[in-house]
N, C-alpha and C positions, 0 to 999 in steps of 0.2 A: 478439447483444449490441449495444445501441445505443452510440453514441459520446458523448463528453462534450457536455453541453449548452452549457457555457461554454468559451470558448477562453482566457479569462483568469480569474484569481481576483479576484472583486470583493467578497469577504466573505460571499457566500451559499453555500449548500451544495447548489444545484440539481444539480450534476454528481454529487454523491454519491447523491442520491435516484434519479437516472437509472441509476447503476451498480448500484443495489440490485435491479434486475430479475434474478431468479435464473436462471442458465443453467449448463449443464455447461461445464467448461473445455476439453474435447476429449480426443483420444487421448493416452495417455502418450508415445508416440513423437513426436507432433507437438509436445507441450510440451517435450520434451527438445531437439528441434531448435531451437525458439524460444529456449530458454535458451542453447544454444551460440551462436546468432546475437547474442543480447543481450550475451553475454560479449565479442563482437567489436564492441561499441558500435553495434549495429544498432537504431536507434530504431523502425523499422517493425516489427521483431519484438517489441520491447517494447510498442508500441501494440497489436499483435495479442494478445499475452499478457494485457495489461490488459483488452482487450475480451472475451476469452474467460473470464477468471477473476474480474473485479471484481464481478460479480453474486453469485457464490458467496461470495466473501470478505465482501462487504457484508451479505448475508443472515445469515451466521453471526455476524458481528460485532454486528449489531443485537440479536441475542438476548443478548449479553453486556454491551453498553455502551449506556446510555441518554443520556448527556450528549453533545450534538452536537459540542462542541469536542473532547472526548476521542475520540469516534468518528472524526471527521475526521482527527485527528492519527495515530491508530493505522492507519486505512485508508490514508491517503496514505503514511505512513512505511513501511508494509509493502511497497508497490510501489517506493518509492525504494530500500529495502534490497534488493529483488530485483534492481534495476538495478545497484547497486553490487557485489553479491556473486555475480552470475550466474557469473562466471569460476571461482568456488570450487565450483560445482555442475554441472559439465559431464560428470560421470561417466555412462556409458551406462546405469547402473542407478538413477540418481537418480529418486525419486518427487517430481516437481515440486509436485504438489498437497499432499503431506505436508510438503514443505519450506516452502511458503507458509503452510500451517496452523501450523507451528511458529513461524514469524516472528510471525504474528498472536497466538498464545497468549502468547509472550514479551512482545510489545508491550502486550497487554492487562494482563498482570501488572505490567509496569514503569510503566504509566500509572495504576495505582490511586493514590488520594489518599495512602495511607500511603507508597508507594514514592516518589511525587513529593516529599512532605515530607522524607523521608530524603535524597533527592538534593539538594534545596535546602539542607538543613541542612549536608550534607557539603561543599557548594560554595556559600558565600554569594553569590558573584558570578554564579550561574546565573540568577537572576531567576525570574520566574514562568513555569511551563511550561503555562499555560492556553491561552486563545484565541490569543495571539501565537505560541506554539509551534506550534499547529495550523496557523495561517495560513502560517508559514514552510515547513513541510513540504508543505503543499498547493501552495504556489507552486513548490517544487522539482519536485513531481510534474507540475504543469501544464507546466513547462518541458520536462520529458522527453517528455510526451505531445503536444507542440505538433503540431497537425494541419496538414496542407498545404492 
């Protein structure tokens, strides 16, 4: 898996196109070890998990989402959620790929226009969840993946 093309987010999605190269994530035991390290705030483990799984996630997501901003938000949000919730998934029997797929599917559903309209209606102060939302979550992912 290739690394991020951009080290900072400048509004383009080149790093997402690069991540779309489809590749397998790796052995289940290796992925579980990575999740345990991520739960201990190990950014190197997070970068490795991203490098191993981002192509698979991007390829599957491209089949479901055509809007680039929605794609970017769901894609980046998936990995940000993995970072934040890794500690909840350190069980030795966890299927890391299935867990990541569940995150993607929930985020795809939650990012549908009808779901976004309902969220904005329920919370008038939420603002638009379009391009600005995607940029915010991309920036958070870029910070987590900061390459040395």
